[in-house]
C-alpha positions in Angstrom: -1.8 25.9 -12.9 -4.2 24.0 -15.2 -7.9 23.9 -14.4 -7.6 20.1 -15.0 -6.1 19.8 -11.5 -9.1 21.4 -9.8 -11.5 18.4 -9.7 -9.1 15.7 -8.5 -9.6 15.9 -4.8 -11.6 13.3 -2.9 -13.1 15.1 0.1 -12.3 13.1 3.2 -12.6 14.5 6.7 -9.1 13.5 7.9 -7.3 12.0 5.0 -5.7 14.9 3.2 -4.4 15.4 -0.3 -6.3 12.3 -1.6 -6.6 12.8 -5.4 -7.6 10.9 -8.5 -4.9 10.7 -11.1 -7.5 10.2 -13.8 -8.8 12.6 -16.4 -5.6 13.9 -17.8 -5.3 13.8 -21.6 -2.6 11.5 -23.0 -0.4 12.1 -26.1 -0.8 8.4 -26.7 -4.5 8.9 -27.2 -7.5 9.2 -24.9 -7.0 10.1 -21.3 -6.0 8.5 -18.0 -8.9 6.5 -16.6 -10.7 7.9 -13.5 -11.3 5.8 -10.5 -8.3 3.6 -11.1 -5.3 5.2 -9.5 -5.1 7.6 -6.5 -2.4 9.5 -4.7 -2.7 10.6 -1.1 -1.1 11.7 2.2 -1.3 9.8 5.5 -4.3 7.5 6.0 -4.1 6.6 9.7 -6.4 9.4 10.9 -9.4 8.3 8.9 -12.8 8.7 10.6 -15.6 6.2 10.3 -17.1 8.3 7.5 -13.7 8.4 5.8 -13.5 4.6 5.9 -17.0 4.4 4.3 -15.9 6.7 1.5 -12.7 4.8 1.1 -14.6 1.5 0.8 -16.8 3.0 -1.9 -13.7 3.6 -4.1 -13.2 -0.2 -4.2 -9.5 0.2 -3.7 -7.7 -3.2 -3.9 -4.1 -2.2 -3.3 -2.6 0.4 -1.0 1.1 1.2 -1.4 2.6 2.7 1.7 5.8 4.6 0.7 6.8 5.7 4.2 9.8 4.7 6.4 9.4 2.0 9.0 9.4 4.4 11.9 6.6 6.4 10.2 4.5 3.3 9.7 5.1 2.2 13.3 4.0 5.6 14.7 1.0 6.0 12.5 0.0 2.6 11.0 -2.5 2.4 8.1 -6.0 1.1 9.0 -5.9 -1.4 6.1 -3.4 -3.9 4.7 -0.7 -2.4 2.5 2.2 -3.1 0.2 5.1 -1.5 2.0 7.7 0.1 -0.3 10.1 2.2 1.7 11.5 4.6 -1.0 13.9 6.3 1.5 16.0 3.3 2.7 18.7 3.4 0.0 18.5 7.2 -0.4 19.4 7.6 3.3 22.2 5.1 3.0 23.7 6.6 -0.1 23.3 10.4 0.3 25.1 12.5 2.9 23.0 13.5 5.9 22.6 17.3 6.0 23.0 19.1 9.4 19.5 20.5 10.2 21.1 23.5 11.7 22.4 24.6 8.3 18.9 24.7 6.9 17.9 28.3 7.5 16.7 30.0 4.3 13.8 29.1 2.1 16.2 28.1 -0.7 17.8 25.5 1.7 14.4 23.8 2.0 13.9 23.9 -1.8 17.4 22.4 -2.4 16.6 19.7 0.1 13.6 18.7 -2.1 15.7 18.8 -5.3 18.2 16.4 -3.7 15.4 14.2 -2.4 13.7 13.8 -5.8 16.9 13.1 -7.7 18.0 10.8 -4.9 14.8 8.8 -5.2 15.5 8.4 -9.0 19.0 7.2 -8.3 18.5 4.9 -5.3 14.8 3.8 -5.1 14.8 1.9 -8.4 13.9 -1.5 -6.8 10.9 -0.1 -5.0 9.7 1.9 -8.0 10.0 -1.1 -10.2 8.0 -3.2 -7.7 5.2 -0.6 -7.8 4.9 -0.5 -11.6 5.1 -4.3 -11.7 2.4 -4.8 -9.1 0.1 -2.4 -10.8 0.3 -4.6 -13.9 -0.9 -7.6 -12.0 -4.6 -8.8 -12.5 -6.9 -7.3 -9.9 -4.3 -4.8 -8.5 -6.4 -1.7 -9.3 -8.0 0.5 -8.2 -4.9 1.4 -6.2 -3.7 4.2 -4.0 -0.1 5.1 -3.2 0.7 7.4 -0.3 3.4 8.8 2.0 3.0 11.1 5.0 2.0 14.4 3.2 1.3 13.0 -0.2 3.7 15.5 -1.8 7.3 14.4 -2.2 7.6 10.6 -2.4 4.1 10.3 -3.6 4.7 13.3 -5.9 7.6 11.6 -7.6 5.7 8.4 -8.1 2.8 10.3 -9.6 5.0 12.2 -11.9 6.6 9.0 -13.2 3.3 7.3 -13.7 1.7 10.3 -15.5 4.9 10.6 -17.7 4.6 6.9 -18.6 1.0 7.4 -19.5 1.9 10.2 -22.0 0.6 13.1 -20.0 2.1 16.5 -21.0 5.0 17.6 -18.8 3.3 20.8 -17.8 0.3 18.9 -16.6 2.5 16.6 -14.7 4.0 19.6 -12.9 0.5 21.1 -12.4 -0.5 17.9 -10.6 2.6 18.0 -8.4 2.1 21.7 -7.6 -1.5 21.2 -6.6 -0.4 19.6 -3.3 0.3 23.1 -2.0 -3.5 23.7 -1.7 -4.3 20.3 -0.3 -2.1 19.9 2.8 -4.2 20.5 5.9 -3.2 23.3 8.2 -3.1 21.0 11.2 -0.7 18.8 9.4 1.4 21.7 8.2 1.7 23.2 11.6 2.6 19.8 13.1 5.4 19.3 10.5 6.8 22.8 11.1 7.0 22.1 14.8 8.8 18.8 14.2 11.3 20.5 11.9 11.8 23.3 14.5 12.6 20.6 17.1 15.4 19.3 14.8 16.8 22.8 14.4 15.4 23.7 11.0 14.5 27.3 10.6 11.0 28.4 9.8 11.9 29.8 6.3 13.7 26.5 5.4 10.7 24.5 6.8 8.4 26.5 4.5 10.6 25.6 1.6 10.5 21.9 2.5 6.7 22.0 2.8 6.1 23.7 -0.5 5.4 21.9 -3.8 7.9 24.0 -5.7 7.4 23.4 -9.4 11.1 23.8 -10.3 12.1 21.1 -7.9 10.1 18.4 -9.7 11.1 19.9 -13.0 14.7 19.3 -12.1 14.0 15.7 -11.3 12.2 15.1 -14.6 15.0 16.8 -16.5 17.3 14.4 -14.7 15.0 11.5 -15.8 15.5 12.6 -19.4 19.2 13.6 -19.4 20.7 11.0 -17.1 18.4 8.0 -17.7 17.3 8.6 -21.3 13.6 9.2 -20.5 10.9 7.3 -18.8 11.0 4.0 -20.7 14.8 3.4 -20.3 14.5 4.4 -16.7 11.8 1.9 -15.9 13.1 -0.9 -18.0 16.9 -0.6 -17.5 17.2 1.1 -14.1 14.1 -0.2 -12.4 14.0 -3.6 -14.1 10.3 -3.5 -15.1 9.4 -6.0 -17.8 8.2 -4.1 -21.0 5.1 -6.3 -21.1 4.2 -5.2 -17.6 4.6 -1.6 -18.6 2.4 -2.2 -21.6 -0.3 -3.7 -19.4 -0.2 -0.6 -17.1 -0.8 1.6 -20.1 -3.6 -0.6 -21.3 -5.3 -0.6 -17.9 -5.0 3.1 -17.3 -5.6 4.7 -20.6 -9.1 5.0 -22.0 
């Protein structure tokens, strides 16, 4: 993993995996601006000190990528733009019996199916996120899900790819989540999966930031959709002018 991923973490007390996407070099020239775009896990457990630090970041837009039930159980402590990435994925992909998820590879395959499913079925929500970022005053912004690894990881990978960041660095950024998920949250998620009948080895696979899983999704982005620009313009219906503004705002 690149040393460029090491200084991204914002050190909150209870908000985990909160990272700056800035600082990565771009093949388009310059680098991604720092302090403009963040990725994160759940925000509902923020302490008073966390809120002070959050306010210091001057974040103007919070994208909540979670399902409705997740938001109801653990609402964010600030206004958000809600983009449920999973709604059409769940409606269009077969539901896997949790009891069949036993081995580590079963968990990894679950992630592969999730990421490619998001590419196929969350186009409207992904398009809204890119379009909103292009609006005046939308940034600094943060996007988050529950862990900040999967739904958030795919969005981060798409954004960094659009900004011309090298594929290996995009995967490094994804893989870095492995070291930034709090043990308390990890244990809690393992218990929840056990309650659904998912074995501990499969649960470990689901909770891992397996590099190959995101690599497969990005290969699909290239091979099925023709790359990042056709995906965003044709599949997600993002105006090319909006995409150009996102680049202009985020590259220095």
